[in-house]
C-alpha positions in Angstrom: -20.5 -59.2 34.1 -20.8 -56.2 36.6 -18.6 -54.0 34.4 -21.1 -53.7 31.6 -24.2 -53.4 33.7 -24.4 -49.6 32.9 -24.9 -50.5 29.2 -28.4 -51.8 29.9 -30.9 -49.5 28.2 -32.8 -48.6 31.4 -29.6 -47.7 33.3 -28.1 -45.8 30.3 -31.3 -43.8 29.7 -31.7 -43.1 33.4 -28.1 -41.8 33.5 -28.8 -39.5 30.6 -32.1 -38.3 32.1 -30.4 -37.5 35.5 -27.6 -35.7 33.7 -30.0 -33.5 31.8 -32.0 -32.8 35.0 -28.7 -31.9 36.7 -27.6 -29.5 33.9 -31.0 -27.9 33.9 -31.0 -27.3 37.7 -27.4 -26.0 37.5 -28.4 -23.6 34.7 -31.4 -22.4 36.6 -29.4 -21.8 39.8 -26.8 -19.9 37.8 -29.4 -17.7 36.3 -30.8 -16.9 39.7 -27.4 -16.0 41.1 -26.8 -13.9 38.0 -30.0 -12.0 38.6 -29.5 -11.3 42.3 -26.0 -9.9 41.8 -25.9 -6.1 41.4 -23.8 -6.2 38.2 -23.6 -8.1 34.9 -21.4 -11.2 35.6 -20.6 -11.8 31.9 -19.4 -8.2 31.3 -17.4 -8.1 34.5 -15.6 -11.4 33.8 -15.2 -11.2 30.0 -14.9 -7.6 29.1 -13.4 -6.1 32.3 -11.2 -9.2 32.9 -12.2 -9.4 36.6 -10.3 -12.5 37.7 -11.4 -12.4 41.3 -15.0 -12.5 40.3 -14.3 -15.3 37.8 -12.8 -17.3 40.7 -15.8 -16.7 42.9 -18.2 -17.7 40.1 -16.1 -20.8 39.4 -16.3 -21.8 43.1 -20.1 -21.1 43.1 -20.5 -23.3 40.0 -18.6 -26.1 41.6 -20.6 -25.8 44.8 -23.9 -25.9 42.9 -22.7 -28.9 40.8 -21.7 -30.8 43.9 -25.1 -30.1 45.6 -27.0 -31.1 42.4 -24.9 -34.3 42.0 -25.5 -35.3 45.7 -29.2 -34.6 45.4 -29.5 -36.8 42.2 -27.3 -39.5 43.6 
């Protein structure tokens, strides 16, 4: 009976709500980081193929995601 407890409407809707809040906070943090960097992240990563910057941005995304998940949990 414990395996299907997450199917209750209140638990399911709560999970969806927290997921949406987490995605919004992550997006907001990413925009802030994008604005404080001295160059355009998208152009550097996609057009100029800057792999080192891509790795740094990926690590930053993981870090923000972990912080948001821990705060919501």
